[in-house]
C-alpha positions as CSV (number, residue, x, y, z in Angstrom):
1,X,-0.1,0.0,-0.1
2,X,1.1,3.3,-0.6
3,X,1.6,5.9,2.1
4,X,-0.9,8.4,0.6
5,X,-4.8,7.6,1.1
6,X,-7.3,7.7,-1.6
7,X,-7.8,11.3,-2.9
8,X,-4.5,12.7,-1.9
9,X,-3.0,14.9,-4.6
10,X,0.4,15.2,-3.0
11,X,2.2,13.8,-5.9
12,X,0.4,15.5,-8.7
13,X,2.5,18.3,-10.7
14,X,-0.5,19.0,-12.8
15,X,-3.8,17.6,-13.6
16,X,-3.2,16.4,-17.5
17,X,-1.9,12.9,-16.2
18,X,-4.3,12.4,-13.2
19,X,-6.8,9.5,-13.8
20,X,-9.3,11.4,-11.6
21,X,-8.9,14.6,-13.4
22,X,-9.1,12.8,-17.0
23,X,-12.2,10.9,-15.9
24,X,-13.8,13.9,-14.6
25,X,-13.1,15.8,-17.8
26,X,-14.3,12.9,-19.8
27,X,-17.5,12.4,-17.9
28,X,-18.1,16.3,-18.4
29,X,-17.4,16.0,-22.4
30,X,-19.7,12.9,-22.5
31,X,-22.5,14.8,-20.7
32,X,-22.1,17.9,-22.9
33,X,-22.5,15.7,-25.9
34,X,-25.4,14.0,-24.4
35,X,-27.1,17.3,-24.0
36,X,-26.5,18.6,-27.3
37,X,-27.7,15.2,-29.0
38,X,-30.8,15.1,-26.8
39,X,-31.7,18.8,-27.6
40,X,-32.0,18.0,-31.3
41,X,-34.5,15.2,-30.5
42,X,-38.2,15.6,-30.0
43,X,-39.7,15.2,-26.4
44,X,-41.5,12.0,-26.8
45,X,-38.9,9.2,-27.8
46,X,-39.3,5.6,-28.9
47,X,-38.0,2.9,-26.7
48,X,-34.3,2.4,-26.6
49,X,-33.7,6.1,-27.8
50,X,-31.8,7.2,-24.4
51,X,-29.5,4.1,-24.6
52,X,-28.9,5.1,-28.5
53,X,-28.3,8.8,-27.2
54,X,-25.9,7.4,-24.6
55,X,-23.8,5.6,-27.1
56,X,-23.9,8.5,-29.4
57,X,-22.7,10.9,-26.7
58,X,-19.7,8.4,-25.9
59,X,-18.9,8.2,-29.6
60,X,-19.0,11.8,-30.0
61,X,-16.9,12.4,-26.9
62,X,-14.3,10.1,-28.5
63,X,-14.3,11.8,-31.9
64,X,-14.0,15.2,-30.1
65,X,-10.9,14.0,-28.1
66,X,-9.5,12.3,-31.1
67,X,-9.6,15.4,-33.4
68,X,-8.4,17.5,-30.4
69,X,-5.2,15.2,-30.1
70,X,-4.7,15.1,-33.7
71,X,-4.9,18.8,-34.1
72,X,-2.5,19.3,-31.0
73,X,-0.1,17.1,-32.9
74,X,-0.2,18.8,-36.2
75,X,-2.3,16.7,-38.2
76,X,-2.6,12.8,-38.9
77,X,0.8,12.8,-40.5
78,X,3.7,12.6,-37.9
79,X,7.1,14.5,-38.2
80,X,8.6,11.3,-39.9
81,X,6.0,11.4,-42.5
82,X,4.1,8.5,-41.2
83,X,0.2,8.1,-40.7
84,X,-0.6,8.5,-36.7
85,X,-2.0,5.1,-35.1
86,X,-4.9,6.9,-34.0
87,X,-6.2,7.4,-37.5
88,X,-7.8,4.2,-37.7
89,X,-9.4,4.5,-34.3
90,X,-10.6,8.0,-35.4
91,X,-12.3,6.7,-38.6
92,X,-13.9,3.9,-36.9
93,X,-15.6,6.2,-34.1
94,X,-16.5,8.5,-36.8
95,X,-18.3,5.9,-38.6
96,X,-19.8,4.7,-35.5
97,X,-20.9,8.1,-34.6
98,X,-22.5,8.7,-38.0
99,X,-24.3,5.3,-37.6
100,X,-25.7,6.4,-34.3
101,X,-26.9,9.8,-35.9
102,X,-28.5,7.8,-38.7
103,X,-30.6,5.8,-36.3
104,X,-31.4,8.8,-34.3
105,X,-32.8,10.6,-37.6
106,X,-30.0,13.1,-38.0
107,X,-28.4,14.2,-41.3
108,X,-29.2,13.7,-45.0
109,X,-29.1,10.0,-44.9
110,X,-31.7,9.6,-42.4
111,X,-33.7,12.4,-44.3
112,X,-33.4,10.6,-47.5
113,X,-34.5,7.2,-45.9
114,X,-37.5,9.0,-44.4
115,X,-38.4,10.6,-47.7
116,X,-38.0,7.3,-49.6
117,X,-40.2,5.9,-47.1
118,X,-42.8,8.4,-47.2
119,X,-42.6,9.5,-51.0
120,X,-41.4,6.5,-52.6
121,X,-39.1,6.5,-55.7
122,X,-41.7,7.3,-58.2
123,X,-42.7,3.5,-58.8
124,X,-45.2,3.2,-56.0
125,X,-42.9,2.5,-53.4
126,X,-42.8,4.0,-49.9
127,X,-45.8,4.9,-47.7
128,X,-47.5,7.2,-50.0
129,X,-47.5,4.5,-52.7
130,X,-48.7,2.0,-50.3
131,X,-51.6,4.3,-49.1
132,X,-52.4,5.2,-52.8
133,X,-52.6,1.6,-53.6
134,X,-54.8,0.6,-50.7
135,X,-57.0,3.5,-51.7
136,X,-57.3,2.4,-55.3
137,X,-58.0,-1.2,-54.2
138,X,-60.6,0.0,-51.9
139,X,-62.3,2.0,-54.7
140,X,-62.1,-0.9,-57.0
141,X,-63.9,-3.3,-54.4
142,X,-66.5,-0.6,-53.8
143,X,-67.3,-0.5,-57.5
144,X,-68.0,-4.0,-58.0
């Protein structure tokens, strides 16, 4: 056992490397991302959405931290001309975040999916096409 008890900060020279300080900053960043994402959604949410918001908030916090790190290092290419090791992790977390956003209904891809569902693609597909087909079938049945 160490000679200092839990919570003692005697050995700290600065907070950048302190596990407790990093955890506190990480939690604050994730909460900030959670608030931003939740503010973009309607008040009534389908089941499972709060968990999806939590996943998106963590992914957004990861992406923000990775981008901050890369910017502080001068970009993705090191001084030796090599791609930084965090580049693949950053790409993967950005992909995850975009997937969460699609599922939450953010962005052009989600909008296009909703438009396709509602309006169809001109061939009678989608919700509007289904409704029109149902109404036409009802009219034919009523005419018989």
